[in-house]
VMD Tcl script that builds the backbone (N, CA, C; Angstrom):
set m [mol new atoms 192]
animate dup $m
set s [atomselect $m all]
$s set {name element resname resid chain x y z} {
  {N N MET 1 A 145.800 90.142 43.965}
  {CA C MET 1 A 145.204 88.852 44.220}
  {C C MET 1 A 144.736 88.740 45.672}
  {N N ARG 2 A 145.443 89.394 46.580}
  {CA C ARG 2 A 145.092 89.336 47.996}
  {C C ARG 2 A 143.740 90.010 48.256}
  {N N ALA 3 A 143.457 91.105 47.565}
  {CA C ALA 3 A 142.185 91.804 47.743}
  {C C ALA 3 A 141.026 90.919 47.296}
  {N N LEU 4 A 141.205 90.173 46.230}
  {CA C LEU 4 A 140.161 89.271 45.747}
  {C C LEU 4 A 139.876 88.178 46.774}
  {N N THR 5 A 140.911 87.670 47.430}
  {CA C THR 5 A 140.736 86.649 48.457}
  {C C THR 5 A 139.973 87.227 49.650}
  {N N LEU 6 A 140.299 88.438 50.044}
  {CA C LEU 6 A 139.624 89.092 51.156}
  {C C LEU 6 A 138.152 89.317 50.836}
  {N N ILE 7 A 137.877 89.785 49.637}
  {CA C ILE 7 A 136.484 90.028 49.229}
  {C C ILE 7 A 135.720 88.719 49.165}
  {N N SER 8 A 136.346 87.688 48.626}
  {CA C SER 8 A 135.693 86.377 48.549}
  {C C SER 8 A 135.375 85.841 49.941}
  {N N ALA 9 A 136.298 86.002 50.867}
  {CA C ALA 9 A 136.069 85.541 52.238}
  {C C ALA 9 A 134.923 86.315 52.879}
  {N N PHE 10 A 134.864 87.615 52.645}
  {CA C PHE 10 A 133.797 88.441 53.206}
  {C C PHE 10 A 132.444 88.029 52.641}
  {N N VAL 11 A 132.359 87.888 51.331}
  {CA C VAL 11 A 131.092 87.515 50.690}
  {C C VAL 11 A 130.663 86.120 51.143}
  {N N GLY 12 A 131.605 85.200 51.215}
  {CA C GLY 12 A 131.285 83.848 51.679}
  {C C GLY 12 A 130.773 83.859 53.106}
  {N N GLY 13 A 131.388 84.645 53.975}
  {CA C GLY 13 A 130.936 84.759 55.359}
  {C C GLY 13 A 129.558 85.379 55.465}
  {N N ALA 14 A 129.296 86.368 54.627}
  {CA C ALA 14 A 127.985 87.013 54.632}
  {C C ALA 14 A 126.898 86.037 54.198}
  {N N ILE 15 A 127.197 85.230 53.200}
  {CA C ILE 15 A 126.220 84.241 52.723}
  {C C ILE 15 A 125.942 83.204 53.802}
  {N N VAL 16 A 126.989 82.713 54.442}
  {CA C VAL 16 A 126.817 81.727 55.510}
  {C C VAL 16 A 126.034 82.348 56.676}
  {N N GLY 17 A 126.339 83.581 57.032}
  {CA C GLY 17 A 125.634 84.256 58.117}
  {C C GLY 17 A 124.155 84.453 57.814}
  {N N CYS 18 A 123.835 84.839 56.595}
  {CA C CYS 18 A 122.429 85.012 56.207}
  {C C CYS 18 A 121.685 83.682 56.236}
  {N N GLY 19 A 122.332 82.654 55.752}
  {CA C GLY 19 A 121.717 81.320 55.780}
  {C C GLY 19 A 121.455 80.858 57.199}
  {N N ALA 20 A 122.420 81.067 58.080}
  {CA C ALA 20 A 122.249 80.668 59.481}
  {C C ALA 20 A 121.125 81.468 60.142}
  {N N ALA 21 A 121.043 82.753 59.838}
  {CA C ALA 21 A 119.987 83.579 60.416}
  {C C ALA 21 A 118.609 83.093 59.976}
  {N N LEU 22 A 118.478 82.724 58.721}
  {CA C LEU 22 A 117.198 82.217 58.231}
  {C C LEU 22 A 116.844 80.881 58.863}
  {N N LEU 23 A 117.831 80.041 59.070}
  {CA C LEU 23 A 117.568 78.724 59.652}
  {C C LEU 23 A 117.231 78.796 61.134}
  {N N PHE 24 A 117.850 79.709 61.865}
  {CA C PHE 24 A 117.683 79.748 63.301}
  {C C PHE 24 A 116.708 80.808 63.797}
  {N N ALA 25 A 116.138 81.594 62.900}
  {CA C ALA 25 A 115.147 82.593 63.315}
  {C C ALA 25 A 113.931 81.855 63.871}
  {N N PRO 26 A 113.460 82.241 65.046}
  {CA C PRO 26 A 112.380 81.488 65.677}
  {C C PRO 26 A 111.064 81.550 64.896}
  {N N GLU 27 A 110.641 82.716 64.516}
  {CA C GLU 27 A 109.376 82.868 63.801}
  {C C GLU 27 A 109.373 84.195 63.042}
  {N N LYS 28 A 108.411 84.314 62.141}
  {CA C LYS 28 A 108.240 85.576 61.432}
  {C C LYS 28 A 107.732 86.630 62.399}
  {N N GLY 29 A 108.066 87.874 62.150}
  {CA C GLY 29 A 107.629 88.969 63.013}
  {C C GLY 29 A 106.129 89.089 63.108}
  {N N SER 30 A 105.430 88.867 62.001}
  {CA C SER 30 A 103.969 88.969 62.029}
  {C C SER 30 A 103.363 87.881 62.909}
  {N N ASP 31 A 103.967 86.695 62.917}
  {CA C ASP 31 A 103.477 85.620 63.780}
  {C C ASP 31 A 103.667 85.969 65.251}
  {N N VAL 32 A 104.803 86.566 65.565}
  {CA C VAL 32 A 105.067 86.962 66.949}
  {C C VAL 32 A 104.085 88.046 67.388}
  {N N ARG 33 A 103.817 89.021 66.526}
  {CA C ARG 33 A 102.853 90.071 66.867}
  {C C ARG 33 A 101.462 89.492 67.091}
  {N N ASN 34 A 101.068 88.517 66.270}
  {CA C ASN 34 A 99.765 87.876 66.458}
  {C C ASN 34 A 99.706 87.138 67.790}
  {N N LYS 35 A 100.779 86.472 68.158}
  {CA C LYS 35 A 100.812 85.774 69.445}
  {C C LYS 35 A 100.714 86.753 70.603}
  {N N ILE 36 A 101.372 87.903 70.475}
  {CA C ILE 36 A 101.304 88.926 71.516}
  {C C ILE 36 A 99.863 89.413 71.653}
  {N N CYS 37 A 99.198 89.690 70.538}
  {CA C CYS 37 A 97.800 90.139 70.574}
  {C C CYS 37 A 96.915 89.097 71.241}
  {N N ASP 38 A 97.075 87.845 70.851}
  {CA C ASP 38 A 96.265 86.776 71.425}
  {C C ASP 38 A 96.492 86.637 72.920}
  {N N LEU 39 A 97.740 86.694 73.340}
  {CA C LEU 39 A 98.067 86.570 74.759}
  {C C LEU 39 A 97.444 87.717 75.564}
  {N N LEU 40 A 97.569 88.929 75.058}
  {CA C LEU 40 A 97.004 90.072 75.764}
  {C C LEU 40 A 95.481 89.996 75.817}
  {N N LYS 41 A 94.854 89.547 74.738}
  {CA C LYS 41 A 93.393 89.426 74.721}
  {C C LYS 41 A 92.923 88.371 75.715}
  {N N ARG 42 A 93.672 87.276 75.859}
  {CA C ARG 42 A 93.318 86.247 76.849}
  {C C ARG 42 A 93.446 86.783 78.267}
  {N N LYS 43 A 94.328 87.742 78.465}
  {CA C LYS 43 A 94.518 88.347 79.787}
  {C C LYS 43 A 93.531 89.485 80.036}
  {N N GLY 44 A 92.672 89.756 79.057}
  {CA C GLY 44 A 91.660 90.790 79.222}
  {C C GLY 44 A 92.094 92.176 78.792}
  {N N ILE 45 A 93.204 92.274 78.120}
  {CA C ILE 45 A 93.703 93.559 77.655}
  {C C ILE 45 A 93.331 93.707 76.181}
  {N N LYS 46 A 92.544 94.731 75.881}
  {CA C LYS 46 A 92.136 94.955 74.497}
  {C C LYS 46 A 93.181 95.827 73.817}
  {N N ILE 47 A 93.703 95.340 72.713}
  {CA C ILE 47 A 94.744 96.071 71.980}
  {C C ILE 47 A 94.552 95.828 70.484}
  {N N SER 48 A 94.734 96.871 69.711}
  {CA C SER 48 A 94.576 96.751 68.259}
  {C C SER 48 A 95.912 96.398 67.607}
  {N N ASP 49 A 95.835 95.985 66.364}
  {CA C ASP 49 A 97.050 95.657 65.615}
  {C C ASP 49 A 97.955 96.879 65.481}
  {N N GLN 50 A 97.345 98.049 65.301}
  {CA C GLN 50 A 98.139 99.263 65.168}
  {C C GLN 50 A 98.877 99.580 66.466}
  {N N GLU 51 A 98.234 99.317 67.594}
  {CA C GLU 51 A 98.883 99.559 68.881}
  {C C GLU 51 A 100.046 98.600 69.102}
  {N N VAL 52 A 99.884 97.355 68.658}
  {CA C VAL 52 A 100.985 96.393 68.768}
  {C C VAL 52 A 102.137 96.832 67.875}
  {N N ASP 53 A 101.836 97.271 66.662}
  {CA C ASP 53 A 102.887 97.743 65.760}
  {C C ASP 53 A 103.624 98.935 66.362}
  {N N ALA 54 A 102.894 99.842 66.997}
  {CA C ALA 54 A 103.523 101.005 67.623}
  {C C ALA 54 A 104.397 100.568 68.796}
  {N N LEU 55 A 103.929 99.581 69.567}
  {CA C LEU 55 A 104.705 99.063 70.684}
  {C C LEU 55 A 105.992 98.415 70.195}
  {N N VAL 56 A 105.893 97.623 69.134}
  {CA C VAL 56 A 107.072 96.975 68.566}
  {C C VAL 56 A 108.066 98.020 68.062}
  {N N ALA 57 A 107.569 99.038 67.404}
  {CA C ALA 57 A 108.448 100.106 66.900}
  {C C ALA 57 A 109.132 100.825 68.060}
  {N N GLU 58 A 108.376 101.061 69.141}
  {CA C GLU 58 A 108.948 101.735 70.309}
  {C C GLU 58 A 110.017 100.874 70.958}
  {N N LEU 59 A 109.747 99.582 71.090}
  {CA C LEU 59 A 110.740 98.687 71.691}
  {C C LEU 59 A 111.979 98.551 70.808}
  {N N ALA 60 A 111.783 98.520 69.506}
  {CA C ALA 60 A 112.927 98.411 68.594}
  {C C ALA 60 A 113.779 99.674 68.663}
  {N N GLY 61 A 113.145 100.815 68.840}
  {CA C GLY 61 A 113.869 102.071 68.959}
  {C C GLY 61 A 114.599 102.195 70.290}
  {N N ALA 62 A 114.100 101.534 71.321}
  {CA C ALA 62 A 114.706 101.611 72.653}
  {C C ALA 62 A 116.034 100.862 72.726}
  {N N GLU 63 A 116.275 99.954 71.791}
  {CA C GLU 63 A 117.499 99.159 71.795}
  {C C GLU 63 A 118.698 99.963 71.342}
  {N N ASP 64 A 118.465 101.041 70.594}
  {CA C ASP 64 A 119.579 101.829 70.057}
  {C C ASP 64 A 120.316 102.579 71.088}
}
mol reanalyze $m
mol bondsrecalc $m
mol representation Tube
mol addrep $m
């Protein structure tokens, strides 16, 4: 019975955590990438969507 309580607590915590993440996430990733492109273009820097995606992938890999 104790294992069932532990599993229930874990699943309940995971559900609450996922819900909180969805509620508090600032914006979708695609929206953020579009804002980055727009900001760079206003500053006179020409960058393609593929270059932004590569930059995001590089930055995400740098966190590890």
